[in-house]
C-alpha positions in Angstrom: 124.1 39.2 101.0 122.6 38.9 104.5 121.0 42.2 105.5 120.0 43.0 109.1 117.6 46.0 109.5 117.6 48.2 112.5 114.4 48.7 114.4 113.3 51.9 112.7 113.9 50.5 109.3 111.8 47.5 110.1 109.0 49.7 111.3 109.2 51.9 108.2 109.4 48.9 105.8 106.3 47.4 107.5 104.2 50.5 108.1 105.6 53.6 106.3 107.4 52.4 103.2 107.7 56.0 101.9 110.2 56.6 104.8 112.5 53.8 103.7 115.6 55.5 102.2 116.2 54.6 98.5 119.5 52.8 99.2 117.7 50.6 101.8 114.7 50.0 99.5 117.0 48.7 96.8 118.7 46.3 99.2 115.4 45.2 100.6 113.9 44.6 97.2 116.9 42.7 95.8 116.0 39.0 95.7 119.7 38.1 96.0 119.6 39.5 99.6 118.4 37.6 102.6 116.6 39.9 105.0 116.9 39.5 108.8 115.3 41.0 111.8 116.7 40.7 115.3 114.9 39.4 118.3 116.4 42.5 120.0 114.4 44.7 117.6 111.1 43.0 118.5 112.0 43.3 122.2 112.8 47.0 121.8 109.7 47.7 119.9 107.5 45.9 122.5 109.1 47.7 125.4 109.0 51.1 123.8 105.4 50.6 122.6 104.4 49.6 126.2 105.8 52.9 127.6 103.9 54.9 125.0 106.7 56.0 122.6 105.0 57.4 119.6 107.7 56.2 117.2 107.1 52.6 118.4 103.3 52.6 118.5 102.8 49.1 117.0 102.0 45.6 118.3 105.3 43.7 118.3 103.4 40.4 117.8 101.8 41.6 114.6 105.0 43.1 113.3 106.9 39.9 113.9 104.2 37.8 112.2 104.2 40.2 109.2 108.0 40.1 108.9 108.1 36.3 108.9 105.2 36.1 106.4 107.1 38.5 104.1 110.2 36.4 104.1 112.3 38.0 106.8 114.4 35.6 109.0 114.5 36.0 112.7 118.0 36.3 114.3 117.9 35.1 117.9 120.2 36.6 120.5 123.0 34.2 121.5 125.7 34.3 124.2 128.2 35.0 121.4 126.3 38.1 120.5 126.2 39.2 124.1 130.0 38.8 124.4 130.5 40.8 121.2 128.2 43.5 122.5 130.1 43.8 125.7 133.4 44.2 123.8 132.1 47.2 121.7 133.5 50.6 122.4 131.1 53.0 124.2 130.0 54.9 121.1 126.3 54.2 121.6 124.5 53.7 125.0 121.3 52.1 123.7 121.6 48.3 124.5 119.3 47.4 121.6 121.4 49.2 119.1 124.6 47.8 120.6 123.1 44.3 120.2 122.3 44.9 116.6 125.9 45.9 115.9 127.2 42.9 117.8 124.9 40.5 116.0 125.9 41.9 112.6 129.6 41.6 113.4 129.3 38.1 114.8 127.2 36.8 111.9 129.0 38.7 109.1 125.8 40.6 108.1 125.4 44.1 106.8 123.5 46.2 109.3 121.3 48.9 107.7 120.7 51.8 110.1 119.2 55.2 110.0 121.1 56.1 113.2 124.3 58.0 112.7 125.6 57.0 116.1 125.2 53.3 115.2 127.0 53.9 111.9 130.0 55.3 113.9 130.9 51.7 114.7 131.8 51.3 111.1 131.5 48.1 109.1 129.3 46.2 109.1 126.9 49.1 110.0 125.8 51.1 107.0 124.1 54.4 107.4 121.1 55.0 105.1 119.7 58.5 105.3 116.0 58.8 106.3 113.6 60.1 103.7 112.1 63.3 104.8 108.3 63.4 105.0 
């Protein structure tokens, strides 16, 4: 299965694995699954880190390199993804999250998310509850 992780799950997997929900951990560790990260997530993390958001306090370049070195595949943003994002209902206003949903739909990937609003789009988004600290 092709699995696209949302931005928070990528950060947790890379920097705080104890926060990765058990369901997500199982899918991430399953060698039968191919793990993907979106260029939109790296863009989001870079922007939010640059404005001082505590939950995005990482270097996007280092994160990207680490993901690639650990077998994740980068999913570029295409015009087909942009068209899909524009057609989504206005459930979520965050353009990065909307792009992730659109990419998952266009590519036929499962989207793992810790954001209940993103999960409201339904399949292919799959809500995985965050592990409490």
